[in-house]
C-alpha positions, 0 to 999 in steps of 0.5 A: 208439926201435928199441931200446925197441920191442924191449925191449916187445915181448920183454916183453909177447909173453913175458908174454902167451904164458905168460899164455895157457898156452904152454909156456916153451919155445915162449914163449921162442922166439916172443917171441924171434922177434917181436923179431927181426922189428923189424929183420929181416923174418919169414922171415930171423928165423925162420930165424935163430932155429932157427939159433940154436938149434941152435948154442946146443946145439953145446957140449961142456960141456952133454953133462955135463948129459944124463949127471948127469941119468943119474947121479941117475936111476941113483942115485934107483932104485939105493938109494944115496938109501937109505943116504945116509938111513940115515947122516943118521938114525944121524946125527941120527935120535935128536934130537927131530924128528930126521927133519927133520934127517935130511931135509935132511942127507939131502938136501944129501948126495943133491944133493950128488952127483945135482946135481938138486933134483927127484930129491931130493924125489922120492927122499927125500920118497918115503923119509922122508914114510911114515916121518914119517907114522907117527911123528906128524909135520904131513904139511905140515912134512914136504912144506915142509922136503923142499920146501926143502931139497931145492934145495940140491944145485942150490948144492952141487956137481955142479949142472947150473944152474952148467955152465948159467950158465958157459956163458950167462956166457963160460966162467967156470971150472966148478971155481971154481963147484963149488967155490964152492957148498959154503960157501953150500950148507951155509948154506943147510942149517943155517938150514932146520935152525935153522927145522925146530928151531923147528916141532920145539919148536912141535909137541913132536915126539919124540927118535928110536930111539938111535944107538950108535956101532957103528950109526952106523960100519956106516951110514957104511960103508954110504954111503961108496961112494956118498959117494966119487962126490962125492970122485972127480968134484969132486976130479978136476975141481979137481985137473985130471985130467978136465973136467966133461963127462968127470966126468959120463960117470964119475959114469954109470959108478959110480953104475951099477957101484953100483947093481948091486952093491948089486943095487937095479938089473938089466939090465932096469930100464935101458930105463926108467931110460934112457926117464926120462933121455931124457925130462928131457933133451930137455925141458932141452935145447929150454928151453936151445936156446930160451933161447939163442935169446932170449939172441941175440935180445936182444944183437942188439937191444942190450937187454942193454947198454940194461938194464945202462947204466940198471942203472948210472945208478940207482946206483953202490953194488954192493951196492944193484945187487946187491939190486936184481937179486935182487928182480928174479930172485926175481919171475922165479924165481915164473913162469920155470924156473931154466935159461931164466932163467940163460940170459936174465938173466945177459947181461943182468945180468953186464956190470953187476955186472962193471963194479962189481967184483963177481966172476962166480963170486959172482954166480953163485952167487948168482944160481942160490940166489936161483931156487933159491927160485922152484922152490919158488914157485907158479905154476911151481915145479917142486920145490913140485909133486913135493914135495906129489905125494909128500906127497899134499897139497895147495899149499894146505895146504902154502903157509903151513908153507912161508914161514918156510922162505922166509924162511930161504932169503931170509936166506941169500940176503941174507948170501951177497950182502952177504958175498961172502968166503964163496962166494970163500974156497973156490975161492982156497984151491984157486987157481980 
């Protein structure tokens, strides 16, 4: 009875706190405290929550997150995004409605280097938005493509969210997760481009200027140093030259040197870049700390075991369980940020899926891909707000144009869920 009371207090208190506008991090911490008070006195409960927040951040792997955030910020200001967009435009710009394809490809390239959906939405949307409007693209259509395409950077490595999943899962290989993200990320990008093609035909968008082989080669050479960061970071992790944390520090040095060479960043710009990165890091780390305290509180009250057992009593078919988990996560993603969602729900669902013989790497990619849809949906979709802000439009206007792209992402999620080989083939090739 005490067990069910803990679950009830946890869920109800969190929903009420979120409903009255309490920030997610504080809602997580306070609802964790209330849950512990079922079995522990209030003062020890508060002390325990504070201790678990500190212990939750005491992880070497988490050092990668501020470094990757800083690398993404440097990329955003250092001209790297411009060169990736120019390369994508040279590849697809001559096609009818080519700037929509450019947006998707540039988002995948940018995300594969920076690992940030917010940075991709801001940088690429800010550059391509005015170009699209000048060439007669519907503003809301451009915003929809930018918002959904930006999430591919959360699946294609390096990805901060996959690092968080590795921590929450108890040590699933970061290298395996990174390599596993490539095919799902490319698949989502392909579905988004197919959806964009339907709109291109509907709006009869015109082709861009043809690109000569010489110009394509020139744009590729200009973007080549930026693309090499991907080879250095992921290649180094996969072959074991350095860890993900060390790779993140190398990414910072590489992007900084490259930005200085490009002449886009000066020493006087560094304080503002460091301050912005510090602000983002502080927000992420507070979310991680309070999420870890909630995970511990749930474990202390045996909540994950209760939910896992309940799931397994409903069905012994692993695909039925995965579909049910997907539906729950799609709902959760509409009101919870990705980082706390991964930290809280991984310990709840992972034991059940492992019992059914599902690979933790496959489950991690599925979970992150699922929650990517949440960052594009109201009321708390961070990428949605950035995308409409950059496009100078509103959520109400962009909502209906977004729906077909949501369907494309859902279709990709379904395929990744039901065909684990798409996720696990590359890690098996590399022996991870």
